[in-house]
C-alpha positions in Angstrom: 23.0 27.1 4.6 25.5 25.2 2.9 25.2 23.9 -0.7 24.9 20.0 0.5 22.0 21.2 2.6 20.5 23.0 0.2 20.4 20.1 -2.0 19.0 17.8 0.5 16.3 20.3 1.4 15.4 20.6 -2.5 15.1 16.8 -2.9 13.0 16.0 0.2 10.9 18.8 -0.6 10.3 16.8 -4.2 10.0 14.0 -2.6 7.2 14.8 -0.5 5.5 16.4 -3.0 5.7 13.2 -5.3 4.4 11.5 -2.1 1.2 13.9 -2.1 0.6 13.5 -5.8 0.8 9.5 -5.2 -1.6 9.9 -2.2 -4.0 11.7 -4.3 -3.9 9.2 -7.2 -4.3 6.6 -4.3 -7.5 7.9 -3.2 -8.9 8.3 -6.7 -8.3 4.4 -7.1 -9.8 3.5 -3.8 -13.0 5.6 -4.6 -13.2 4.2 -8.2 -11.8 0.8 -7.9 -13.7 -1.5 -10.0 -13.3 -4.5 -7.8 -12.4 -5.3 -4.1 -9.0 -6.3 -4.8 -8.0 -3.0 -6.3 -9.2 -1.2 -3.1 -7.2 -3.6 -1.1 -4.1 -3.2 -2.9 -4.8 0.6 -2.7 -5.0 0.2 1.1 -1.7 -1.6 0.9 0.0 1.3 -0.9 -1.4 3.8 1.4 0.5 2.0 4.0 3.4 2.3 2.3 2.9 6.0 1.3 2.4 6.6 5.1 5.7 5.1 5.9 7.4 7.2 2.9 5.8 10.4 4.4 7.0 9.3 8.1 10.7 8.7 6.7 10.7 12.0 4.9 9.4 14.2 8.1 12.2 12.0 10.0 15.0 13.1 7.4 13.7 16.6 7.4 14.0 17.0 11.2 17.1 14.7 11.2 15.3 12.5 14.1 15.1 8.9 14.3 11.8 8.7 16.4 9.9 7.3 13.7 11.7 4.4 12.8 10.1 1.9 15.1 6.6 3.3 14.0 7.4 2.7 10.4 8.7 -0.8 11.3 5.2 -1.5 12.9 3.5 0.2 10.1 5.4 -1.9 7.6 4.5 -5.2 9.5 0.6 -4.4 9.9 0.9 -3.6 5.9 2.5 -6.9 5.1 -0.1 -9.0 7.5 -3.0 -6.8 6.0 -1.9 -7.7 2.5 -1.6 -11.4 3.4 -4.9 -11.7 5.0 -6.6 -10.1 2.1 -4.7 -12.3 -0.4 -5.8 -15.3 1.7 -9.4 -14.2 1.9 -9.5 -13.6 -1.9 -8.1 -17.2 -2.4 -10.5 -18.8 -0.3 -13.5 -16.8 -1.8 -12.0 -17.6 -5.7 -11.5 -21.4 -5.0 -13.4 -23.5 -7.6 -16.1 -25.6 -5.8 -16.3 -29.3 -6.1 -19.2 -30.8 -7.8 -21.5 -32.6 -6.1 -22.3 -36.4 -6.5 -24.5 -36.7 -9.4 -24.4 -33.3 -10.4 -24.4 -32.9 -14.3 -21.1 -32.1 -15.7 -20.3 -28.5 -16.6 -19.4 -27.7 -20.1 -15.7 -27.0 -20.5 -16.0 -24.4 -23.4 
């Protein structure tokens, strides 16, 4: 094994270790997350970590087979994030006052 190949292997191994550590911290955030938004963001980051893991596997094997799969996962992660954001935006929208209802105190 040549020196550049050895450096590649060391860097890819370090990347995989960092992805695994991030995945463990992500699972803790999903488990503890005080709000639904925290959990939703964690699941979006989970999709990004899966894509990063597939990229590392593809780099180890020097095989572009997983590139279309990573592209589909990125699209699904994006659309899922947009859907969750729209759901939360609609849910948190202030409701109009009913006619004749007393005004709320602005304090």
